[in-house]
C-alpha positions in Angstrom: 100.0 -34.6 -45.3 103.1 -33.1 -46.5 101.6 -33.4 -50.0 98.8 -31.1 -49.0 101.2 -28.4 -47.8 103.1 -28.4 -51.1 102.0 -25.7 -53.5 100.2 -26.9 -56.6 101.6 -26.3 -59.9 99.8 -24.1 -62.3 98.7 -27.0 -64.4 97.2 -28.7 -61.4 95.5 -25.5 -60.3 94.1 -25.1 -63.9 92.9 -28.7 -63.9 91.2 -28.3 -60.5 89.6 -25.1 -61.7 88.3 -26.8 -64.9 86.9 -29.6 -62.7 85.1 -27.0 -60.5 83.8 -25.2 -63.6 82.4 -28.5 -64.9 80.7 -29.2 -61.6 79.3 -25.6 -61.5 77.9 -26.1 -65.1 76.3 -29.4 -64.0 74.8 -27.7 -61.0 73.5 -24.8 -63.1 72.0 -27.3 -65.6 70.4 -29.2 -62.7 69.0 -26.0 -61.2 67.6 -25.1 -64.6 66.0 -28.5 -64.9 64.5 -28.3 -61.5 63.1 -24.8 -62.2 61.6 -26.0 -65.5 60.0 -29.0 -63.7 58.7 -26.6 -60.9 57.2 -24.3 -63.6 55.6 -27.3 -65.3 54.1 -28.5 -62.0 52.9 -24.9 -61.2 51.2 -24.7 -64.6 49.5 -28.1 -64.2 48.4 -27.1 -60.7 47.0 -23.8 -61.9 45.1 -25.6 -64.7 43.7 -28.1 -62.3 42.6 -25.4 -60.0 40.9 -23.5 -62.9 39.3 -26.8 -64.0 38.0 -27.5 -60.5 36.6 -23.9 -60.3 34.9 -24.3 -63.7 33.4 -27.6 -62.6 32.1 -26.1 -59.4 30.5 -23.2 -61.3 29.0 -25.6 -63.9 27.6 -27.8 -61.1 26.2 -24.8 -59.3 24.6 -23.5 -62.6 23.1 -27.0 -63.3 21.8 -27.3 -59.8 20.1 -23.9 -60.0 18.7 -24.8 -63.5 17.3 -28.1 -62.2 15.8 -26.3 -59.2 14.1 -23.7 -61.4 13.1 -25.7 -64.4 13.1 -29.3 -63.1 9.3 -29.3 -62.5 8.5 -27.9 -65.9 6.8 -31.1 -67.1 4.6 -31.2 -64.0 3.8 -27.5 -64.4 2.9 -28.0 -68.1 0.6 -30.9 -67.1 -1.2 -28.7 -64.5 -2.0 -26.0 -67.1 -5.1 -27.8 -68.4 -6.4 -28.0 -64.8 -6.0 -24.2 -64.6 -7.8 -23.8 -67.9 -10.7 -26.0 -66.9 -11.2 -24.2 -63.5 -11.1 -20.8 -65.4 -13.7 -22.0 -67.9 -15.9 -23.4 -65.1 -15.8 -20.0 -63.4 -16.5 -18.0 -66.6 -19.3 -20.3 -67.8 -21.5 -19.9 -64.7 -24.5 -17.7 -65.4 -25.7 -15.2 -62.8 -28.8 -17.3 -62.1 -26.7 -20.3 -61.3 -24.4 -18.4 -59.0 -27.0 -18.1 -56.3 -28.0 -21.8 -56.6 -24.4 -23.1 -56.7 -22.8 -20.6 -54.4 -20.9 -23.1 -52.2 -19.7 -25.1 -55.2 -18.5 -21.9 -57.0 -16.8 -20.8 -53.8 -14.9 -24.1 -53.7 -13.9 -23.8 -57.3 -12.7 -20.2 -56.7 -10.7 -21.3 -53.6 -9.1 -24.2 -55.6 -8.3 -21.7 -58.4 -6.7 -19.2 -55.9 -4.7 -22.0 -54.4 -3.5 -23.2 -57.8 -2.5 -19.6 -58.7 -0.7 -19.3 -55.3 1.3 -22.5 -56.0 2.1 -21.3 -59.5 3.5 -18.0 -58.1 5.5 -19.9 -55.4 7.2 -21.9 -58.1 7.9 -19.0 -60.5 5.0 -19.7 -63.0 3.6 -16.5 -64.2 0.6 -16.1 -66.6 0.9 -14.3 -69.9 -2.3 -12.4 -70.2 -2.5 -10.5 -73.5 -5.4 -8.1 -74.1 -7.3 -7.4 -77.2 -5.4 -4.6 -79.1 -2.0 -5.6 -77.8 0.8 -6.2 -80.4 1.3 -9.8 -81.3 4.7 -11.1 -80.0 5.8 -14.4 -81.5 8.0 -15.1 -78.5 5.0 -15.1 -76.1 2.0 -15.7 -78.3 0.8 -18.4 -80.7 -1.5 -17.2 -83.5 -4.4 -19.6 -83.7 -6.0 -17.7 -86.6 -5.7 -14.5 -88.6 -8.7 -12.5 -89.7 -9.2 -9.0 -91.2 -11.1 -6.9 -88.6 -12.1 -3.3 -89.5 -10.7 -0.8 -87.0 -7.6 -2.8 -86.2 -4.0 -2.8 -87.5 -2.2 -5.9 -88.9 -0.5 -7.7 -86.1 -2.9 -6.6 -83.3 -4.4 -9.3 -81.1 -8.2 -9.5 -81.7 -9.0 -12.5 -79.6 -7.5 -14.4 -76.6 -8.3 -18.1 -76.6 -6.0 -19.2 -73.7 -3.5 -17.6 -71.4 0.1 -18.5 -71.8 2.6 -19.1 -69.0 6.3 -18.4 -68.2 8.3 -20.6 -65.9 10.8 -18.0 -64.5 12.1 -16.6 -67.8 11.3 -19.6 -70.0 8.1 -20.0 -72.1 6.1 -22.8 -70.6 3.1 -22.3 -73.0 2.4 -19.5 -75.4 -0.8 -17.5 -75.1 -3.2 -18.6 -77.9 -4.5 -15.6 -79.7 -6.3 -14.4 -82.9 -4.4 -11.8 -84.9 -5.7 -9.1 -87.2 -4.6 -9.3 -90.8 -6.2 -5.9 -91.8 -3.9 -4.0 -94.0 -3.5 -0.3 -93.5 -5.2 1.7 -96.2 
């Protein structure tokens, strides 16, 4: 104990100071390593969080898309049923309407129910009129013919209606288009 009370020489004090400086440098280096590791983990965590959020958004978008467009094949398969009901109603002559009133009423009710189901599921008809401008995004040109009194690109005949499923084309309207050139 007496050794501890003795004053240290300047060389001993310098050596102890150098030893403390070396320990301080090691501590600072260790702190820098720990901070770098912390920053790396924070970066990985933020990337994983962003990836999880992107996955959630993608899954939500896929779910909505499946909900809206998953039945498109069934809807496309029902369109000929719609066409046939429409043809049956249009082909009935006035004389036949009185004789087949109950049958026609049943066909009309079936047609209304089918249209109601279409509306419920986001299926909307594309009903072009004669004289409308041909739109290749919504219409399919079945024929082209020169018709006096019309402009090129005008619809001159509607064969069948088209349909949209929400915002996607399910079936284009089939139309005839005028090819008359302006004179």
